[in-house]
C-alpha positions as CSV (number, residue, x, y, z in Angstrom):
1,M,0.6,-30.2,-13.4
2,F,-2.0,-27.4,-13.6
3,S,-5.5,-26.5,-13.0
4,W,-6.6,-24.5,-15.9
5,L,-9.6,-22.2,-15.5
6,G,-12.4,-22.0,-17.9
7,T,-13.0,-18.6,-19.3
8,D,-10.7,-15.7,-20.0
9,D,-12.7,-13.5,-17.4
10,R,-12.2,-16.1,-14.6
11,R,-8.6,-16.5,-15.6
12,K,-7.8,-12.8,-15.3
13,K,-9.5,-12.7,-11.7
14,E,-7.8,-15.9,-10.5
15,P,-4.2,-16.9,-10.9
16,E,-3.1,-20.3,-12.1
17,V,-2.8,-23.2,-9.8
18,F,0.8,-24.9,-9.8
19,Q,2.1,-28.0,-8.3
20,T,5.7,-27.0,-8.6
21,V,7.9,-23.8,-9.2
22,S,9.6,-25.2,-12.1
23,E,6.6,-26.5,-13.9
24,G,4.8,-23.2,-13.2
25,L,7.6,-21.1,-14.6
26,K,7.7,-23.4,-17.7
27,K,4.0,-23.1,-18.5
28,L,3.8,-19.3,-17.7
29,Y,6.8,-18.8,-20.1
30,K,5.1,-20.8,-22.9
31,T,1.6,-19.6,-22.7
32,K,2.0,-15.9,-21.6
33,L,5.6,-14.5,-22.4
34,L,6.8,-16.5,-25.3
35,P,3.8,-15.3,-27.7
36,L,4.8,-11.7,-27.0
37,E,8.5,-12.4,-27.6
38,E,7.8,-14.2,-30.9
39,S,5.5,-11.5,-32.3
40,Y,8.1,-8.8,-31.6
41,K,11.2,-10.5,-32.5
42,F,12.6,-10.3,-29.0
43,H,15.0,-13.4,-29.7
44,E,16.7,-11.6,-32.5
45,F,17.3,-8.5,-30.4
46,H,18.2,-9.8,-26.7
47,S,18.2,-13.4,-26.0
48,P,17.2,-16.8,-27.5
49,A,13.8,-18.5,-26.4
50,L,14.0,-20.4,-23.1
51,E,13.8,-24.1,-23.1
52,D,12.6,-26.7,-20.5
53,A,16.3,-27.4,-19.6
54,D,16.7,-23.6,-18.5
55,F,14.2,-24.1,-15.8
56,D,15.3,-27.5,-14.8
57,N,19.2,-27.2,-14.6
58,K,21.3,-27.1,-11.6
59,P,22.6,-23.8,-10.3
60,M,25.6,-22.6,-12.3
61,V,28.5,-20.6,-11.4
62,L,30.3,-18.7,-14.1
63,L,34.0,-17.9,-13.5
64,V,35.4,-14.7,-15.5
65,G,38.8,-13.3,-15.3
66,Q,41.9,-12.3,-17.2
67,Y,44.5,-15.1,-17.9
68,S,46.4,-16.6,-15.2
69,T,44.0,-15.2,-12.4
70,G,43.4,-18.7,-11.0
71,K,39.9,-19.6,-12.6
72,T,40.8,-23.3,-13.4
73,S,42.7,-23.5,-10.1
74,F,39.8,-22.4,-8.3
75,I,37.5,-25.0,-9.7
76,R,40.1,-27.5,-8.9
77,Y,40.1,-26.4,-5.4
78,L,36.5,-26.5,-5.0
79,L,36.2,-30.2,-6.5
80,E,39.5,-31.2,-4.8
81,Q,40.2,-33.4,-8.0
82,D,41.2,-32.7,-11.7
83,F,38.6,-32.6,-14.2
84,P,38.7,-33.6,-18.0
85,G,40.3,-31.0,-20.2
86,M,41.8,-29.2,-17.3
87,R,45.1,-27.2,-18.0
88,I,46.7,-24.8,-15.4
89,G,49.7,-22.6,-16.1
90,P,50.9,-18.9,-15.8
91,E,50.2,-18.4,-19.5
92,P,46.8,-18.3,-21.2
93,T,46.0,-22.0,-21.0
94,T,42.2,-22.4,-21.0
95,D,41.3,-21.3,-24.5
96,S,37.8,-22.8,-24.4
97,F,34.6,-22.5,-22.6
98,I,34.3,-25.6,-20.3
99,A,31.1,-26.6,-18.4
100,V,32.1,-28.7,-15.5
101,M,29.0,-30.8,-14.7
102,H,28.1,-34.0,-12.8
103,G,28.2,-37.3,-14.8
104,D,28.4,-40.9,-13.8
105,T,31.7,-41.4,-15.7
106,E,34.5,-39.0,-16.6
107,G,34.5,-37.7,-20.1
108,V,34.4,-34.7,-22.4
109,I,31.4,-33.8,-24.8
110,P,32.3,-31.5,-27.5
111,G,30.3,-28.4,-28.2
112,N,28.6,-29.4,-31.4
113,A,27.2,-32.6,-29.6
114,L,26.4,-30.6,-26.5
115,V,24.1,-28.0,-28.2
116,V,21.8,-30.7,-29.4
117,D,21.3,-32.4,-26.2
118,P,17.8,-31.3,-24.9
119,K,18.7,-32.3,-21.3
120,K,21.5,-29.8,-21.1
121,P,20.8,-25.8,-21.1
122,F,23.0,-25.1,-24.0
123,R,20.9,-25.6,-27.2
124,K,20.7,-21.9,-28.0
125,L,24.4,-21.5,-28.0
126,N,24.3,-22.8,-31.7
127,A,23.6,-19.3,-32.7
128,F,27.1,-18.4,-32.0
129,G,28.3,-20.7,-34.7
130,N,31.3,-23.0,-35.2
131,A,33.9,-20.6,-34.3
132,F,32.4,-20.8,-30.8
133,L,31.2,-24.5,-30.6
134,N,34.9,-25.7,-31.4
135,R,35.8,-23.8,-28.3
136,F,33.0,-25.1,-26.0
137,V,33.1,-28.4,-24.2
138,C,31.5,-30.1,-21.3
139,A,33.5,-31.8,-18.8
140,Q,31.6,-34.5,-16.8
141,L,32.9,-36.4,-13.8
142,P,31.4,-38.0,-10.6
143,N,32.1,-35.5,-7.9
144,P,29.8,-34.6,-4.9
145,V,30.1,-30.9,-5.3
146,L,28.8,-31.2,-9.0
147,E,25.8,-33.0,-7.7
148,S,24.3,-29.6,-6.5
149,I,25.9,-27.1,-8.8
150,S,27.7,-26.8,-12.3
151,V,30.7,-24.6,-12.9
152,I,31.5,-22.7,-16.2
153,D,35.3,-22.0,-16.9
154,T,35.9,-19.4,-19.4
155,P,39.0,-18.5,-21.5
156,G,41.4,-15.9,-19.8
157,I,40.5,-12.6,-21.0
158,L,43.5,-11.0,-23.0
159,S,44.4,-7.4,-23.6
160,G,44.8,-5.8,-27.2
161,E,42.7,-5.5,-30.3
162,K,44.4,-8.6,-32.1
163,Q,43.2,-11.2,-29.6
164,R,39.7,-10.0,-29.5
165,I,39.5,-10.3,-33.3
166,S,41.2,-13.4,-33.5
167,R,38.5,-15.3,-31.3
168,G,36.1,-15.5,-34.3
169,Y,33.2,-15.0,-32.1
170,D,31.6,-12.2,-30.1
171,F,33.2,-13.2,-26.5
172,A,31.2,-10.4,-24.6
173,A,27.9,-11.6,-26.2
174,V,28.5,-15.3,-25.1
175,L,29.4,-14.3,-21.6
176,E,26.1,-12.1,-21.6
177,W,24.3,-15.3,-22.6
178,F,25.6,-17.3,-19.7
179,A,25.2,-14.2,-17.4
180,E,21.5,-14.4,-18.0
181,R,21.2,-18.1,-17.2
182,V,23.7,-18.6,-14.3
183,D,23.0,-18.1,-10.7
184,R,26.5,-16.7,-9.6
185,I,29.1,-14.7,-11.5
186,I,32.7,-14.7,-10.1
187,L,35.1,-12.3,-11.3
188,L,38.8,-13.3,-10.4
189,F,41.6,-10.8,-10.1
190,D,45.2,-11.6,-9.5
191,A,46.6,-9.6,-6.5
192,H,50.0,-9.1,-8.0
193,K,48.9,-8.4,-11.6
194,L,46.1,-5.9,-11.1
195,D,45.1,-4.4,-14.5
196,I,41.8,-4.3,-16.2
197,S,42.4,-4.8,-20.0
198,D,39.9,-3.1,-22.5
199,E,38.3,-6.5,-23.2
200,F,37.8,-7.3,-19.6
201,S,36.2,-3.8,-19.2
202,E,33.8,-4.6,-22.0
203,V,33.1,-7.9,-20.4
204,I,32.2,-6.5,-17.1
205,K,29.8,-3.8,-18.8
206,A,28.1,-6.6,-20.9
207,L,27.2,-8.1,-17.3
208,K,25.2,-5.0,-16.7
209,N,21.8,-5.7,-15.1
210,H,23.2,-8.9,-13.4
211,E,25.1,-7.0,-10.8
212,D,23.0,-8.9,-8.1
213,K,24.8,-12.1,-9.2
214,I,28.4,-10.8,-9.2
215,R,30.9,-11.5,-6.7
216,V,34.7,-10.4,-6.9
217,V,37.5,-12.5,-5.7
218,L,40.9,-11.0,-5.3
219,N,42.9,-14.3,-5.6
220,K,46.7,-15.1,-5.0
221,A,46.5,-12.6,-2.0
222,D,49.1,-14.7,0.0
223,Q,51.9,-13.6,-2.6
224,I,52.0,-9.9,-1.3
225,E,52.6,-8.3,2.1
226,T,49.7,-7.0,4.2
227,Q,50.6,-3.2,3.4
228,Q,50.5,-4.0,-0.4
229,L,47.6,-6.1,-0.2
230,M,45.6,-3.1,1.4
231,R,46.9,-0.9,-1.5
232,V,45.9,-3.3,-4.0
233,Y,42.5,-3.8,-2.5
234,G,42.0,-0.1,-2.6
235,A,43.2,0.1,-6.3
236,L,40.8,-2.8,-7.3
237,M,37.6,-0.9,-5.7
238,W,38.7,2.2,-7.4
239,S,39.0,0.4,-10.7
240,L,35.6,-1.4,-10.3
241,G,34.0,1.7,-9.2
242,K,34.8,3.4,-12.7
243,I,33.4,0.2,-14.6
244,V,30.5,-0.8,-12.6
245,N,28.1,2.0,-12.3
246,T,26.3,1.1,-9.1
247,P,26.3,3.3,-5.8
248,E,26.8,0.0,-3.8
249,V,30.3,-1.4,-3.1
250,I,30.7,-4.7,-4.7
251,R,31.5,-7.5,-2.3
252,V,35.3,-8.6,-2.8
253,Y,36.5,-11.8,-1.2
254,I,40.2,-11.8,-0.5
255,G,42.2,-15.2,-0.4
256,S,44.4,-17.8,-2.0
257,F,42.0,-20.4,-3.6
258,W,44.5,-23.3,-4.5
259,S,45.8,-26.1,-2.2
260,H,49.4,-25.0,-1.9
261,P,51.2,-23.5,1.3
262,L,50.6,-19.9,1.6
263,L,53.7,-17.8,0.6
264,I,53.1,-15.0,3.2
265,P,50.9,-16.5,6.0
266,D,50.5,-13.3,7.9
267,N,46.8,-13.0,6.8
268,R,45.8,-16.5,7.3
269,K,42.8,-15.7,9.6
270,L,41.5,-13.1,7.1
271,F,41.7,-15.7,4.3
272,E,40.0,-18.3,6.2
273,A,37.1,-15.9,7.3
274,E,36.7,-14.8,3.6
275,E,36.7,-18.2,2.2
276,Q,34.1,-19.2,4.7
277,D,31.9,-16.4,3.6
278,L,32.4,-17.2,0.0
279,F,31.6,-20.8,0.5
280,K,28.4,-20.0,2.4
281,D,27.3,-17.7,-0.5
282,I,28.0,-20.7,-3.0
283,Q,26.3,-23.1,-0.8
284,S,23.2,-21.2,-0.6
285,L,22.7,-21.4,-4.5
286,P,20.6,-24.6,-4.4
287,R,18.4,-23.2,-1.8
288,N,17.7,-20.0,-3.7
289,A,17.8,-21.4,-7.3
290,A,13.9,-21.4,-7.8
291,L,13.8,-17.8,-6.5
292,R,16.6,-16.7,-8.9
293,K,14.7,-18.3,-11.9
294,L,11.5,-16.6,-10.9
295,N,13.6,-13.2,-10.7
296,D,15.1,-13.7,-14.0
297,L,11.7,-14.4,-15.6
298,I,10.3,-11.2,-14.2
299,K,13.3,-9.2,-15.6
300,R,12.9,-10.8,-18.9
301,A,9.1,-10.1,-18.8
302,R,9.8,-6.4,-18.2
303,L,12.2,-6.1,-21.0
304,A,9.9,-8.0,-23.4
305,K,7.1,-5.5,-22.7
306,V,9.2,-2.5,-23.3
307,H,10.7,-4.1,-26.4
308,A,7.1,-4.5,-27.7
309,Y,6.3,-1.0,-27.1
310,I,9.5,0.0,-29.2
311,I,8.8,-2.2,-32.0
312,S,5.2,-1.3,-32.3
313,S,6.2,2.7,-32.0
314,L,8.6,2.0,-34.9
315,K,6.0,0.2,-36.9
316,K,3.4,3.0,-36.3
317,E,5.8,5.6,-37.8
318,M,7.0,3.9,-40.9
319,P,5.1,5.0,-44.2
320,S,3.3,2.2,-46.1
321,V,4.5,3.1,-49.6
322,F,7.2,5.8,-50.2
323,G,10.3,7.0,-48.3
324,K,10.8,4.0,-46.3
325,E,14.6,4.1,-46.1
326,N,14.9,7.9,-45.2
327,K,12.1,7.2,-42.4
328,K,14.1,4.2,-41.1
329,K,17.3,6.3,-40.8
330,E,15.3,9.2,-39.1
331,L,13.6,6.9,-36.6
332,I,16.8,5.1,-35.7
333,G,18.4,8.5,-35.1
334,S,15.7,9.7,-32.8
335,L,15.4,6.4,-30.9
336,G,16.3,8.3,-27.8
337,D,13.2,10.5,-28.1
338,I,11.0,7.5,-28.8
339,Y,12.2,6.0,-25.5
340,K,11.4,9.1,-23.6
341,R,7.9,9.2,-25.2
342,I,7.4,5.5,-24.3
343,E,8.6,6.2,-20.9
344,R,6.0,9.0,-20.3
345,E,3.1,7.2,-22.0
346,H,3.5,3.9,-20.1
347,Q,4.9,5.0,-16.9
348,I,8.1,2.9,-17.4
349,S,11.4,3.3,-15.4
350,P,14.4,4.4,-17.7
351,G,16.4,1.5,-16.4
352,D,14.0,-1.1,-18.0
353,F,15.0,0.1,-21.4
354,P,17.7,-1.8,-23.6
355,N,21.1,-0.1,-24.3
356,L,20.3,2.7,-26.7
357,K,23.3,2.4,-29.0
358,K,23.1,-1.4,-29.2
359,M,19.5,-1.2,-30.2
360,Q,20.2,1.3,-33.0
361,D,22.9,-0.9,-34.3
362,Q,20.6,-3.8,-34.3
363,L,17.8,-1.9,-36.2
364,Q,20.0,-1.0,-39.1
365,S,19.7,-4.6,-40.5
366,Q,16.0,-5.0,-39.8
367,D,13.0,-4.3,-42.1
368,L,10.8,-1.9,-40.0
369,T,7.8,-2.3,-42.2
370,K,7.7,-6.0,-41.2
371,F,7.3,-5.1,-37.4
372,Q,4.0,-6.0,-35.7
373,P,1.7,-3.3,-34.3
374,L,0.8,-3.2,-30.7
375,K,-1.4,-6.3,-29.6
376,P,-3.1,-5.5,-26.4
377,K,-4.0,-9.1,-25.6
378,F,-0.3,-10.1,-25.5
379,L,0.6,-7.4,-23.2
380,E,-2.4,-8.1,-21.0
381,A,-1.4,-11.8,-20.7
382,V,2.0,-10.7,-19.5
383,D,0.5,-8.1,-17.0
384,D,-1.7,-10.9,-15.7
385,M,1.2,-13.0,-15.3
386,L,3.2,-10.5,-13.3
387,A,0.4,-9.2,-11.3
388,N,-1.3,-12.6,-10.4
389,D,0.6,-15.7,-11.4
390,I,4.0,-14.7,-10.0
391,A,2.4,-14.0,-6.7
392,S,1.2,-17.5,-6.4
393,L,4.5,-18.9,-7.3
394,M,6.2,-16.8,-4.8
395,V,4.2,-18.5,-2.2
396,L,5.1,-21.9,-3.7
397,V,8.7,-21.1,-3.5
398,R,8.5,-20.6,0.3
399,Q,6.6,-23.8,0.7
400,E,9.1,-25.7,-1.4
401,E,12.0,-24.2,0.9
402,T,10.5,-25.4,4.1
403,Q,9.4,-28.8,2.8
404,R,12.8,-29.7,1.2
405,P,15.5,-30.8,3.6
406,N,18.2,-28.0,3.6
407,P,20.0,-28.3,0.2
408,V,23.6,-27.0,0.4
409,V,26.6,-27.8,-1.7
410,K,28.6,-30.7,-0.2
411,G,31.8,-32.4,-0.9
412,G,35.2,-31.3,-2.1
413,A,36.5,-28.1,-0.2
414,F,33.2,-27.5,1.3
415,D,33.7,-30.5,3.7
416,G,37.3,-29.6,4.4
417,T,36.7,-27.2,7.2
418,L,33.2,-28.4,8.7
419,D,34.3,-30.6,11.5
420,G,37.5,-31.1,13.6
421,P,40.1,-28.7,14.7
422,F,40.3,-27.0,11.4
423,G,36.8,-25.9,11.4
424,H,36.4,-22.2,11.0
425,G,36.9,-20.6,14.5
426,Y,37.5,-23.8,16.4
427,G,39.3,-23.3,19.5
428,E,38.9,-19.3,19.2
429,G,36.6,-17.1,21.0
430,A,33.7,-19.0,22.7
431,G,35.3,-22.3,21.5
432,E,38.5,-21.7,23.3
433,G,39.2,-24.5,25.8
434,I,36.8,-27.0,23.9
435,D,39.3,-29.8,24.0
436,E,40.8,-29.1,27.6
437,A,39.9,-31.1,30.5
438,E,40.0,-27.9,32.9
439,W,37.2,-25.4,32.7
440,V,38.9,-22.6,30.6
441,V,37.2,-19.8,32.7
442,A,39.1,-21.1,35.7
443,R,42.4,-19.5,34.4
444,D,41.0,-16.0,35.0
445,K,38.8,-16.8,37.9
446,P,41.0,-15.5,40.7
447,A,41.0,-11.9,39.0
448,Y,37.2,-12.1,38.6
449,D,36.7,-13.3,42.1
450,E,38.4,-10.3,43.4
451,I,35.8,-8.0,41.6
452,F,33.0,-10.4,42.7
453,Y,33.7,-9.9,46.5
454,T,33.7,-6.2,46.1
455,L,30.0,-6.3,44.8
456,S,28.6,-7.2,48.3
457,P,27.6,-10.8,47.5
458,V,24.7,-12.1,49.6
459,N,24.7,-15.9,50.4
460,G,27.4,-16.3,47.7
461,K,25.5,-14.4,45.0
462,V,25.5,-10.8,43.6
463,T,22.2,-9.2,42.4
464,G,21.6,-8.2,39.0
465,A,21.7,-4.6,39.8
466,N,25.1,-4.9,41.4
467,A,26.4,-7.2,38.6
468,K,25.1,-4.6,36.1
469,K,27.4,-1.9,37.6
470,E,30.4,-3.8,36.8
471,M,29.3,-5.3,33.4
472,V,28.5,-1.8,31.8
473,K,32.3,-1.0,32.4
474,S,32.9,-3.1,29.2
475,K,31.1,-0.3,27.4
476,L,29.1,-3.1,25.3
477,P,25.6,-2.3,24.2
478,N,22.7,-3.5,26.6
479,T,21.5,-5.8,24.0
480,V,24.9,-7.7,24.0
481,L,25.2,-7.6,27.9
482,G,21.6,-8.8,28.0
483,K,22.6,-11.9,25.9
484,I,25.7,-12.4,28.0
485,W,23.6,-12.3,31.3
486,K,21.1,-15.1,29.8
487,L,24.0,-17.3,29.0
488,A,25.7,-16.8,32.3
489,D,22.7,-17.1,34.6
490,I,22.6,-20.8,34.2
491,D,20.0,-21.5,37.1
492,K,18.0,-18.7,35.9
493,D,17.5,-17.1,39.5
494,G,18.3,-13.5,38.4
495,M,21.5,-13.7,40.4
496,L,25.1,-14.6,39.7
497,D,27.4,-16.8,42.0
498,D,31.2,-16.6,41.7
499,E,31.3,-19.1,38.8
500,E,28.5,-17.5,36.9
501,F,30.0,-14.1,37.4
502,A,33.4,-15.4,36.2
503,L,31.6,-16.9,33.1
504,A,29.8,-13.6,32.4
505,N,33.3,-11.8,32.3
506,H,34.8,-14.4,30.2
507,L,31.9,-13.9,27.7
508,I,32.5,-10.2,27.9
509,K,36.2,-10.8,27.1
510,V,35.2,-13.0,24.1
511,K,33.1,-10.3,22.6
512,L,35.7,-7.6,23.3
513,E,38.2,-9.6,21.4
514,G,35.9,-9.5,18.1
515,H,34.3,-12.9,18.3
516,E,30.6,-13.7,18.1
517,L,28.6,-15.0,21.1
518,P,27.1,-18.5,20.9
519,S,23.4,-18.7,20.9
520,D,23.4,-21.4,23.4
521,L,26.1,-21.8,25.9
522,P,28.5,-24.7,24.9
523,A,29.1,-27.7,27.2
524,H,32.7,-26.8,27.9
525,L,32.0,-23.4,29.3
526,V,29.3,-24.6,31.7
527,P,30.9,-24.4,35.2
528,P,31.9,-27.8,36.5
529,S,29.6,-27.4,39.6
530,K,26.6,-27.0,37.3
531,R,27.2,-29.8,34.8
532,K,24.8,-32.8,35.0
533,I,26.3,-35.8,36.3
534,P,25.9,-38.7,33.7
535,E,23.4,-41.5,35.3
């Protein structure tokens, strides 16, 4: 619900008042951005109009990769159950786009029925025609993971010109459509079949401007030895560096994402840590969904503004009567110069402009005389939205995050390692000895005691200054040693007795072995003499 303010003057000075982020985004899009898009044919050149379902839908994860990289197995691994229409095999098995979504009963909805459902965010896919819709289905099933996210499985990317032509629809354009609307794009690679085909290279380039959503998974990493794995990882980074033109290194997760025994278990710990990191990333999607939609709307608004400047510039240059065709060819050929002029006149970053070659191709089929001249009121509305309304929505995003209970993806593989002895890091580092009756520090206490008594204890305690001389020998930074001191000085008297000193040394050992320190001292590490006796 909104409070609309009376006059235009007041509306420019004061931002809209919104109740929820989702409703605010819908209203801003329809009232301020959509008129600009419609006036300058934005939907014909770039992306179809957004609908309510685009703002309301659950976070989506798009899986992309060449055939037999384990995309369908990855979904099966997350859900811990089969889904309708699932086929897994070493050959190209998935020949369709499958939207795996939550439903009360198991079933498959074919593409043509799916694109007329206003509750699903796929209505605008009808533009890709029957060749695509016959290869698009929605698999619904009751699964706890799908209560928080939806997953899009894609056909395996093939190599060779013949396969690209035989699809019958623009595969890269469909993926680009999804890329604009999903929250995470996972590129899967097979560790023992590492090649990037021409079509895959095209697809990765089509995902340009969405690098912030991309994560890379090097799958089936248990099938090769450690030395080979390092070489494969290096080769993958080198290959990606040539295709993805970003100065930053893309995050690559290494593992084996299926529920079969590891063929080569040498890197088990690495795989567990990488899986945990990837799961945390996916689990954060519901929490950041509103922010992602806000971010995507801003990106869209910036592109729509630039597009309006380009279209109106072309219209301005077109003659009203004679020589239209020749002038059209000339303008399309000099589009790069028009880009530079707009860039200078309106202080726009070069990165905000659409792809030059693609824009030139699209303009060939357009009647430039029917383009609209520049209408300042449309641009002012979008500028007002970006300058004022978005700021108030940002505040609302933070408020919604604090008020709502922590929404993370639950169920399936996400619950498999949360509790019990197979939780990540259980029984390691600060968790060592958690199940043992004896105090774990007692094993090495005799050695620590020898050092303790060389530090001139007074009344059974060493001072902070004396303890420091010994602790700095670990070469750990003072910030880390300070944290260890706080954890070990249980009675907070600024001194350490023999048990506290042994505990401090145990925590130093934990850190030197590469483990993280706990924020609070776990109960099993508290010295027996300092444990509270239950009443």
